[in-house]
C-alpha positions as CSV (number, residue, x, y, z in Angstrom):
1,M,120.3,100.8,165.8
2,A,116.5,100.4,164.9
3,L,117.5,100.6,161.4
4,A,120.2,98.4,161.9
5,A,118.2,94.9,160.6
6,A,115.9,96.3,158.2
7,R,115.8,94.2,155.2
8,P,115.8,96.5,152.0
9,E,112.9,95.2,150.4
10,V,109.3,96.2,150.0
11,F,107.5,94.9,152.9
12,W,104.2,93.9,151.1
13,S,105.7,91.8,148.6
14,D,108.5,90.2,150.9
15,R,106.3,87.3,151.9
16,G,106.6,83.7,151.2
17,D,103.5,83.3,150.1
18,A,104.0,86.0,146.9
19,P,103.1,84.3,143.5
20,A,106.5,83.5,141.1
21,A,106.9,85.9,138.2
22,T,105.1,84.4,135.3
23,S,107.1,83.0,132.0
24,P,108.0,85.9,129.1
25,L,106.5,86.3,126.3
26,A,107.9,83.9,123.6
27,G,107.2,84.1,119.9
28,T,104.3,85.8,118.3
29,V,100.6,86.1,119.7
30,E,97.6,88.0,118.1
31,V,95.3,89.9,120.1
32,D,92.3,92.2,120.6
33,L,94.0,94.5,122.8
34,V,97.3,94.7,124.6
35,V,98.3,96.2,127.8
36,I,101.8,97.7,128.9
37,G,102.4,98.0,132.4
38,G,101.1,95.4,134.5
39,G,100.9,97.9,137.8
40,F,97.5,98.8,138.9
41,T,96.4,100.5,136.1
42,G,96.9,97.6,133.6
43,L,95.5,95.5,135.5
44,W,92.4,96.8,135.9
45,A,92.7,97.8,132.1
46,A,92.7,94.1,131.1
47,L,89.9,92.9,133.8
48,Q,87.6,96.0,132.8
49,A,88.3,95.2,129.4
50,L,87.6,91.6,129.7
51,E,84.3,92.0,131.6
52,D,83.1,94.2,129.5
53,Q,83.7,92.3,126.3
54,P,83.7,88.5,127.5
55,G,86.2,86.3,124.8
56,I,88.1,89.7,124.1
57,R,91.6,88.7,123.1
58,V,94.0,90.7,126.3
59,T,97.5,90.5,126.8
60,V,99.6,92.1,129.8
61,L,103.2,92.7,129.2
62,E,105.0,93.4,132.2
63,A,108.5,94.6,132.2
64,E,109.7,93.2,135.5
65,Q,107.1,91.5,137.7
66,C,103.4,92.7,138.3
67,G,103.0,95.5,141.2
68,F,106.9,95.5,140.6
69,G,106.7,99.8,141.0
70,A,104.3,101.7,142.7
71,S,101.6,99.1,143.2
72,S,103.1,97.5,145.9
73,R,105.7,99.9,147.2
74,N,102.7,102.4,148.5
75,G,100.7,102.7,151.8
76,G,97.8,101.1,150.9
77,F,95.5,104.2,151.7
78,C,92.6,104.0,149.0
79,D,91.1,107.1,148.3
80,S,88.0,108.2,146.4
81,S,89.7,111.3,145.2
82,L,90.2,111.2,141.6
83,T,91.7,114.9,142.2
84,H,94.3,114.6,144.7
85,G,92.3,116.0,147.2
86,L,89.3,117.8,146.9
87,A,91.1,121.3,147.4
88,N,93.1,120.5,144.5
89,G,90.0,119.6,142.4
90,M,88.0,122.6,143.5
91,R,91.4,124.7,142.2
92,H,91.5,123.3,138.5
93,W,88.0,122.2,137.9
94,P,85.2,124.4,140.0
95,D,82.9,123.6,137.3
96,E,83.0,119.7,137.6
97,I,83.7,119.0,140.9
98,E,80.3,117.7,141.7
99,T,80.8,115.1,139.4
100,L,84.9,114.3,140.0
101,V,83.2,113.6,143.6
102,R,80.5,111.3,142.7
103,L,82.8,109.9,140.2
104,G,85.3,109.3,142.4
105,R,82.9,107.7,145.0
106,E,81.4,105.2,142.6
107,N,84.8,104.1,141.7
108,L,85.6,103.4,144.9
109,A,82.3,101.6,145.4
110,G,82.5,99.5,142.4
111,L,86.3,98.5,143.3
112,A,85.4,97.0,146.5
113,A,82.2,95.0,144.5
114,S,85.0,93.9,142.1
115,L,87.1,92.6,144.8
116,G,84.1,90.7,146.0
117,Q,82.9,89.4,142.4
118,H,86.9,88.1,142.0
119,G,87.0,86.7,145.5
120,I,90.1,89.2,145.9
121,D,91.3,89.0,149.3
122,A,93.5,92.2,149.6
123,D,92.7,93.0,152.9
124,F,90.4,96.0,152.1
125,S,88.9,98.1,154.7
126,L,86.5,101.2,154.9
127,S,88.1,102.7,157.5
128,P,88.2,106.6,158.3
129,E,91.9,108.9,157.7
130,I,92.6,111.6,159.8
131,G,95.3,114.6,158.8
132,V,97.1,115.1,162.1
133,A,98.2,118.7,163.1
134,T,101.5,119.0,164.6
135,E,101.9,123.2,164.4
136,P,99.7,125.0,165.2
137,W,99.4,126.6,161.6
138,H,97.5,123.4,160.4
139,L,94.5,124.0,163.0
140,E,93.8,127.1,160.7
141,G,94.0,125.0,157.5
142,L,92.0,122.2,158.6
143,A,89.5,124.4,160.1
144,G,88.8,126.5,156.6
145,D,88.7,122.8,154.6
146,I,85.7,121.3,157.0
147,E,83.0,123.2,155.4
148,H,84.0,122.5,152.0
149,Y,84.2,118.9,152.8
150,R,81.0,118.9,154.2
151,A,79.3,120.8,151.5
152,Y,80.3,117.8,149.5
153,G,78.9,115.2,151.5
154,E,81.8,114.4,153.5
155,D,81.2,113.1,157.1
156,V,84.1,115.2,159.1
157,D,85.0,116.9,161.9
158,L,87.6,118.6,163.9
159,L,89.7,117.1,167.0
160,D,91.2,119.2,169.2
161,A,94.2,118.1,170.9
162,D,92.8,115.9,173.7
163,Q,90.4,114.3,171.1
164,M,93.4,113.7,168.9
165,R,95.6,112.4,171.7
166,A,92.8,110.1,173.1
167,R,93.1,108.0,169.6
168,V,96.2,108.0,168.7
169,H,98.9,109.0,171.8
170,S,101.4,110.9,170.7
171,P,102.7,114.4,172.4
172,T,103.1,116.4,168.8
173,Y,99.5,116.6,167.9
174,L,97.9,119.6,168.4
175,G,94.8,118.4,166.7
176,G,93.3,116.7,163.1
177,M,90.5,116.4,161.1
178,I,89.0,112.6,160.5
179,R,87.2,111.8,157.3
180,R,84.8,108.6,158.1
181,N,83.9,108.5,154.0
182,D,85.0,108.1,150.9
183,V,88.7,106.1,152.5
184,A,89.8,102.6,152.4
185,L,92.7,100.7,153.8
186,V,94.1,97.9,151.7
187,D,97.1,95.7,151.2
188,P,98.8,97.0,147.8
189,A,100.4,94.0,146.6
190,R,97.6,91.4,147.7
191,L,95.5,93.4,145.5
192,V,98.0,93.5,142.5
193,W,98.0,89.3,143.2
194,G,94.3,89.0,143.1
195,L,94.1,91.5,139.9
196,R,96.7,89.5,138.1
197,A,94.7,86.4,139.0
198,G,91.3,87.8,138.3
199,V,92.7,89.2,134.5
200,E,94.1,85.4,134.1
201,G,90.9,84.3,135.4
202,Q,88.9,85.7,132.7
203,G,91.0,84.3,129.9
204,G,93.7,87.0,129.9
205,D,97.3,86.4,129.2
206,V,100.1,88.2,131.6
207,F,103.7,88.3,130.6
208,D,106.2,89.4,133.2
209,L,109.5,90.3,132.4
210,S,108.7,91.1,128.9
211,P,109.3,94.9,128.7
212,A,108.0,96.7,125.4
213,L,110.8,97.5,123.6
214,S,109.2,99.6,120.3
215,I,105.5,100.2,118.8
216,N,105.1,100.1,115.4
217,R,102.5,100.1,112.8
218,V,102.0,96.9,110.6
219,G,99.3,97.2,108.3
220,S,96.0,98.0,110.7
221,R,97.6,96.8,113.5
222,L,100.3,97.5,116.3
223,A,103.1,95.5,116.6
224,I,104.8,95.4,120.3
225,D,108.2,93.6,120.4
226,T,110.1,92.6,123.6
227,P,113.0,90.8,123.9
228,G,111.6,87.4,123.5
229,G,108.8,87.9,121.5
230,R,105.9,90.3,119.7
231,V,102.3,91.0,120.3
232,L,99.7,92.1,117.2
233,A,97.3,93.9,118.5
234,D,94.2,96.1,117.5
235,R,94.7,98.6,120.4
236,A,96.7,99.3,123.0
237,V,96.8,100.9,126.5
238,M,100.3,101.9,127.8
239,A,100.3,101.9,132.0
240,T,103.6,102.4,132.8
241,N,103.4,105.4,134.9
242,A,107.0,106.5,136.9
243,Y,108.6,104.6,134.1
244,P,109.5,105.6,130.7
245,G,107.2,103.8,128.2
246,P,107.6,103.3,124.4
247,V,105.8,106.0,123.8
248,R,107.6,109.2,124.9
249,R,105.0,111.7,124.8
250,P,103.5,111.2,128.5
251,R,107.1,112.2,129.9
252,R,106.4,115.6,129.0
253,Y,103.9,115.3,131.7
254,T,105.4,113.0,134.2
255,I,108.3,113.2,136.2
256,P,108.9,110.2,138.6
257,V,109.4,111.3,142.8
258,Y,110.9,108.8,145.0
259,D,109.4,108.7,147.9
260,H,110.7,106.3,151.1
261,V,108.9,104.0,153.5
262,L,109.9,102.5,156.9
263,M,107.8,99.3,158.2
264,T,108.4,98.5,162.0
265,E,108.2,94.8,163.8
266,P,105.4,93.7,165.1
267,L,104.3,95.8,168.1
268,S,103.5,93.6,171.8
269,A,100.6,94.1,173.1
270,E,102.0,96.5,175.7
271,Q,103.3,98.8,172.8
272,M,100.1,99.2,171.6
273,A,98.3,99.9,174.4
274,S,100.7,102.7,174.6
275,I,100.1,104.0,171.3
276,G,96.0,103.4,171.6
277,W,95.1,103.8,168.1
278,A,92.1,101.4,169.0
279,G,90.1,102.9,165.9
280,R,93.5,102.0,163.2
281,E,92.9,105.1,161.2
282,G,95.0,106.2,158.3
283,L,96.9,109.0,159.6
284,G,99.0,111.7,157.9
285,D,100.2,115.1,159.0
286,V,99.3,118.2,157.0
287,S,102.9,119.4,156.9
288,N,103.9,120.2,152.5
289,Q,106.6,117.9,153.5
290,F,103.9,115.6,155.3
291,H,104.6,111.7,157.0
292,Y,101.7,109.1,156.5
293,Y,101.7,106.2,158.3
294,R,98.9,103.4,159.1
295,L,98.8,100.0,161.2
296,S,99.3,96.7,159.4
297,A,96.8,93.4,159.9
298,D,99.9,91.9,162.4
299,N,100.4,95.8,164.2
300,R,103.3,96.6,162.2
301,I,103.5,100.6,161.9
302,L,104.1,102.2,158.2
303,W,106.0,104.9,158.1
304,G,106.8,106.8,155.2
305,G,106.7,110.5,152.7
306,Y,108.3,113.5,154.2
307,D,110.9,113.7,151.2
308,A,110.0,113.4,147.7
309,T,113.6,113.4,145.2
310,Y,113.6,113.8,141.9
311,H,116.8,112.2,140.1
312,F,118.4,114.3,137.0
313,N,116.4,113.6,133.8
314,N,113.7,111.3,135.1
315,G,116.2,109.0,136.6
316,V,114.7,105.9,137.7
317,G,116.7,102.6,139.3
318,D,117.3,100.4,141.5
319,R,120.1,102.7,142.8
320,H,117.5,104.8,144.2
321,D,115.1,102.8,146.2
322,Q,117.5,103.2,149.3
323,S,118.6,106.2,150.8
324,E,120.8,106.0,154.1
325,T,120.0,109.6,154.6
326,T,116.2,109.7,154.0
327,H,115.7,106.4,156.0
328,L,117.0,107.8,159.0
329,R,115.8,110.9,158.7
330,L,112.5,109.2,158.6
331,A,113.3,106.8,161.6
332,E,114.1,110.1,163.8
333,H,110.9,111.5,162.8
334,F,109.1,108.2,164.0
335,F,110.2,108.1,167.3
336,E,109.8,111.9,167.5
337,T,106.5,111.4,167.1
338,F,106.4,107.7,169.2
339,P,108.7,108.3,171.9
340,Q,107.2,105.6,174.4
341,L,108.3,103.1,171.2
342,E,112.0,103.5,171.9
343,G,113.7,100.4,171.1
344,L,111.4,99.1,168.3
345,S,112.7,98.2,165.2
346,F,112.7,98.7,161.6
347,S,111.9,95.3,159.8
348,H,112.2,96.7,156.2
349,R,112.8,99.9,154.4
350,W,112.3,100.5,150.8
351,G,111.5,103.3,148.1
352,G,109.9,104.1,145.2
353,P,108.8,106.2,142.1
354,I,105.5,108.1,142.0
355,G,104.7,109.5,138.7
356,T,103.2,113.5,139.0
357,T,102.0,115.6,137.2
358,T,102.3,119.9,137.4
359,R,98.0,119.8,138.8
360,F,99.1,116.6,140.8
361,T,96.7,113.9,139.2
362,A,96.6,111.9,136.2
363,A,96.9,112.7,132.3
364,W,95.7,110.9,129.8
365,G,96.4,110.8,125.9
366,T,96.4,108.6,122.6
367,A,99.2,108.2,119.9
368,C,99.2,105.7,116.8
369,R,96.5,107.2,115.3
370,G,94.1,107.0,118.5
371,R,94.8,103.1,118.5
372,L,97.4,103.5,122.0
373,A,95.8,105.4,124.9
374,W,98.5,106.4,127.8
375,V,97.3,107.2,131.5
376,A,100.0,108.2,133.9
377,G,100.8,110.6,136.9
378,Y,98.1,109.8,140.0
379,T,101.0,111.5,142.3
380,G,100.3,109.2,144.9
381,L,97.1,109.1,145.5
382,G,96.6,105.9,142.6
383,V,95.0,103.6,144.4
384,G,91.4,103.9,144.0
385,A,91.9,106.1,141.1
386,S,93.8,104.0,139.0
387,R,91.1,101.6,138.3
388,F,89.2,105.3,136.9
389,G,92.2,105.8,135.0
390,A,92.2,102.7,133.7
391,R,88.5,102.9,132.6
392,V,89.2,106.3,130.9
393,A,91.9,105.4,129.0
394,L,89.8,101.9,127.7
395,D,87.0,104.6,126.9
396,L,89.5,106.5,124.6
397,V,91.5,103.7,122.8
398,Q,87.6,102.4,122.1
399,G,86.8,105.7,120.1
400,Q,84.2,106.2,122.7
401,S,82.7,109.4,124.0
402,T,81.4,109.0,127.5
403,E,81.0,111.1,130.8
404,R,84.4,110.5,131.5
405,T,86.0,111.3,128.3
406,E,84.3,114.7,128.3
407,L,86.0,115.8,131.4
408,K,87.9,118.7,131.2
409,M,90.6,116.7,133.7
410,V,90.7,114.7,130.6
411,R,90.6,116.5,127.8
412,K,93.1,119.0,128.6
413,P,96.9,118.1,129.4
414,P,98.4,119.4,132.6
415,V,101.0,122.2,132.4
416,P,104.2,120.0,131.0
417,F,107.3,120.2,132.5
418,P,110.3,121.8,131.0
419,P,112.9,119.9,129.4
420,E,116.5,119.3,131.3
421,P,118.4,120.9,133.0
422,A,115.3,123.1,133.9
423,R,113.7,120.6,134.5
424,W,115.7,119.6,137.7
425,A,116.2,123.2,138.6
426,G,112.8,124.1,138.7
427,V,111.9,121.0,141.5
428,Q,115.0,121.7,143.6
429,L,113.7,125.4,143.7
430,T,110.4,124.5,144.5
431,R,111.7,121.7,147.4
432,K,113.3,124.2,149.1
433,A,110.1,126.5,148.4
434,L,108.4,123.8,150.5
435,Q,110.5,123.7,153.0
436,R,110.9,127.0,153.8
437,S,107.3,127.5,153.7
438,D,106.7,124.2,156.4
439,R,109.6,126.6,158.3
440,R,107.5,130.1,158.2
441,S,103.9,128.5,159.3
442,G,103.2,127.7,155.8
443,K,103.7,131.3,154.4
444,R,103.5,130.0,150.4
445,G,106.3,132.6,149.7
446,A,106.9,134.4,146.3
447,W,107.9,131.4,144.2
448,L,105.2,129.0,145.4
449,S,102.6,131.8,144.7
450,L,103.8,132.3,141.4
451,L,103.3,128.3,140.7
452,D,100.0,128.6,142.5
453,R,98.8,131.8,140.3
454,F,99.5,129.2,137.0
455,G,98.2,126.2,138.9
456,V,101.1,123.7,139.0
457,G,103.0,122.6,141.4
458,F,105.7,119.6,142.6
459,D,104.2,117.2,145.3
460,S,104.2,113.2,146.1
């Protein structure tokens, strides 16, 4: 019943003040830089290029409408981490983790400064985040993590059951860990709209409904063809993430994993009082299959996560956006967490693909003899990291050697996913192993232990 009236639309972009799509490209244009993909990464790449070189000619090509993909479908959690969390970064790049933590903090500060500089009202707020324990084994994991966070300058504390329930009232909570710095919340669609306006305000051109069908060399330039026109560019950045682009190489390293989300109706004053949540922190439980949730500006609860679904042969498309099974499961879990909200309805339900790699962090590469750089695979933590990813891609395509481009995370690609059908089979095997691990108090089992040994995995 709670799902009966939920609109099969993304809440963030289902608004009357959403900007209209721009006109598609028509004819031929000549530019210094073309950006393929109008999500966070593509728009940050265009904006930073325009800031670096005022007067440069920049064009953005978007297959649908800016922000169509994960950039408008996410929960709006903006983390400073570039490595999908501190533990993952320490595991993969122990020699560089101090640098990666610093660069992540600098990136988040730069993001906040850019919003102010360009007048982008994206409901951005530095806000604590709590990892919630709902099983006894979660408490052991959090207790083991906290000293690592403190060692790298995080303001963190463990919360016992009473302290956790005093912040947010749920009978399922056994404790938690609060992070007070390096995290923020944002309205993702308004961030996209603001970045698009910023690009246009700096003199860049944005063309929606203009998929890049092919890319070829024409003399010393790149020719990118769309259904209605052509871009001749000196250099290109490809930022299509989970979606296929005209360069195939990123598909070796990135797969699209579908995540699904619910948004409630606005809570009444009485309902808000029944759950507490006066600090309006971002929340997420710490199982392998986890939920993430937060309050919106108008006191709705966004509730997402848990299932991470891969469709055969990197399948993406509208047909995968709605999942009756997953949305029903999410609704059941919501009311298990907040039984006092029984009777509350969901206003929106949606899904979308997250680009993930075997190491859970972005991968970069070049093509077209260095004239094109690509980046993809943020694995659910791209709201903040996409700005850094774009910065690295610009460094690469401009042939610059910087602190960023010398990082092992940038220079060494992740282990590629195998071809089909082994790709699909491996993902299904890993999903089942993660489910078993959650049922067995976090014990990893033989398959997950093998993946851990080789530094690879599957996650949302």
